[in-house]
N, C-alpha and C positions, 0 to 999 in steps of 0.2 A: 590464764597463759601467763608465766612468767617473764618479766624483763629481761633482755640479754645483757650479759655483761660487758659494758663500753668502758675502756681503760682510755682516759686523758689525761697527759702531761704526767703520765706517772703516778696518778694518784686515781683512786675510786671510791664511790662512795655505796657503801653496802646497803642492799636492800634483801626483802623478805626471800628467803630461797638460797641466798648466797651462802657459801663456806669459805675458808680461809684456802682450802683445798682447791675449790674451784676458780678463786679469783688467781691463786697461784699457776695454777694450770692454764689458764687463759692467757698469761703474761709469760709463760714459759720460764717460770722460775721455781726453785725448791722452796716449798712451805716454810721452812727454818728459816730461810733467809727473809721472807717477807714477814716472819714473826719477829724476828731479831730487831730489824727496822724499825717494825711500828710496837715494840715491846711487850709482846703479846705471849703468854706462857701457856704450854700445853693444858689442857686439849684444846686449845686455841678459839675459845669462843670468841664470837664478833656480835656486834649490835646493828639493826637497820639504823641508818644515819651515820654511823662511823666512817671516818675516813681512813682509806687503807694507802700508805704511800709503798710503792712500787719501787723506789730506789732511796739512799740517804738524802736527805736534803743539804744543798751547799752550805758550806761551812762559814758562817759569818756570825759575829756578834748578835746583830739584829735579827738574822735570820732563824738563828739557832732559838733565839726566845720566842719570836712568833711562832715556829714550828711546835716548838715544845708546848706552849701554852693550848695551841689547837690539836694535837695528837695525843696528848695525855689526860685527855678527859676520861680515861677508860683505866682507872688506877685499881689494880687487885681484882681486873674483870669485872668490874664494875661500873656501869656509865655515871660519871659524875654531873653531866651536864646535858643530859639526853632529853630533847625537848618532845619525845613520845609519851605520851599519857601512860598512866599505869595499866588502864583498861588495854590499852593496844601492847603492852610487854608481858601481860599475862596470855599464856597459850593454850586455852581450851581450843583444841582441833587445830591450832594453827602454828605453824613453826615460826614463831616470832624470834626467838633466840634460833639463830641461823645456823649455828654450829653448836651442838651440845654433846656433852659426852660423861654419862655419871661417872664419878669420882671411884664410885665402888666397883666399876668395871675395868680400871686403870690396871690393875695387877693382871687380870686374864689376857688383856689387850697386848701388855707389853710380852708377855710368855708367848703369846703366839705370832708375835712379829720379830721375835729374836729367833723365830725357826727360820732355817736356810729355805729359800724359794725353792720349789720343785713347780716348774712350768708345763702347761699343756694348751692344746688346742681350743681356741674358745669357741669354735662353732665349724661344723662340718660344711663343706661348701668349695666353690673353686678361688684362687687367690688370682683377683683380677686387677689389681692394681698393689705396687711394692713401694717399699720405705726408699726414698732420695736423699742425698747429701746433701742436695741444693738449697740454697737458702728460702726459697719459696716452693720445694718441692713437698711432696706429699709425707708426711711424716708418721706415717704407720702403714697398716698394709691393709687390703681391702678383700673381705670374702663375701663371695656373690652365692646365693640360695635365694629360696621361696620367703615370702611372708610369713612368719611364725616359726620359722627354723629356731631352734633353743639354741640361746646364747650362755655360755658356762663360763664359771670363772676359771680365768687360765692360772691362776695360784690362788693358794689360801690367803685371805687378809680381812680387812675391815672396810665396809662401804661407807667411804668420806663424803661421796655428792652423788645424788641422786636426782636429776632434774631436768631441764631444758633452757637453761640460761647462757650457756655457751654459744656463741655465733657458728654455724656451720658444723654442730654436732647434733643438732635433734635431741632426742631422747637420751641422754646421757649417764651413764655410771662410772664412776672412779672408784677404783679399789687401791687400798694402800696395802703393801704386802711385808713391807720393811720400813725403815726411817729413810732407805734410799730409793725404794722402788715402789712405782705406782703403775696401773693400767686402766686403761680407757676404753670403754665400748659404747660406740655412738650411732644415731639412727634408728635407734629400737623402735618398735610399734608399742611394745610394751615393757615396763618396768617390773620386776617380780620382788624387790628385796628395798629395804628404806636405810637412810643412813644411819650409821653406827652398828649395823647389825653386823656380824662374825659371819662369813661364808668360806665353804671349803673348795678346794680345786676341785673342777668339775660339777659344782653345784648349778644349776639352771637358775641364772638371775634375770633373764630378760627373752624378749622375742625379737627375731629381726624384723625391721621395717624399713621404710624410706624416709623418717622423719627429717625434714631439712636436708634431703638430698633426692637427686633425681631418679634414683633407681633403687631397688633393695639390695640390701648388702650391709655387712656389719663393717665399719671402721674401727681397726684394733690399733690402739697404740701402747707402747712402753714408754714410761720416763725413769730416767736416772738421774736423781739429783736435780730434778727439775727441766732436764732437758731429753728431747726425743731420742730414742734410740731404736735401732731396727728389731723389730720382734722376732723375726728370722733366726736371729743369733740365739734366741732363747727357748723357743719352742723346740719340740722334738721334730727330728726329720721323718719326712713322709717315706 
């Protein structure tokens, strides 16, 4: 069972199974902003034990020097002072590099993400909760149906997270559609895609469930530049 993401004092220590997208999503931030703060270049590879800052450190000569020495141990995407053994970093059947993307796929990925987003409903069912603009309101829509109902990609994109490390989301899939748009599918009983997999709109990616929830339903969210937006604005009218 994966450990939950817990951000404290605007910083987070990376664990196996994390991706920069899942950390940014948990913090309600744009992944590009988090990457810039931590000087991480695409494809946003991160490592277990690495500290991720969620805000820029306060500027002072002493603080800047200390922060620089602590956060720049990963130059050119290579851990310089990683205490993990080589055995731990080798990935046979284990996802030790928690966010990896083959460079040879970069061109195909960019071509896919440059296309206009075409949205569709992610599941058949009744909308039982709606988006709220209140600070602590529900930041998505809830679609209720029975266990095993097909969950489909609401738009074509890339799987940037598939796991259960985000509190309150259960088995979660996050898709990247463009540099600006993400969608999230929570509380699934079964995940049917893997990270870095390309998916097409309407493709089955999961099955509805009640993981980390009190009832069987899909929690569906859309994020624009890291911020939650009302999914109903993007989905076709029923």
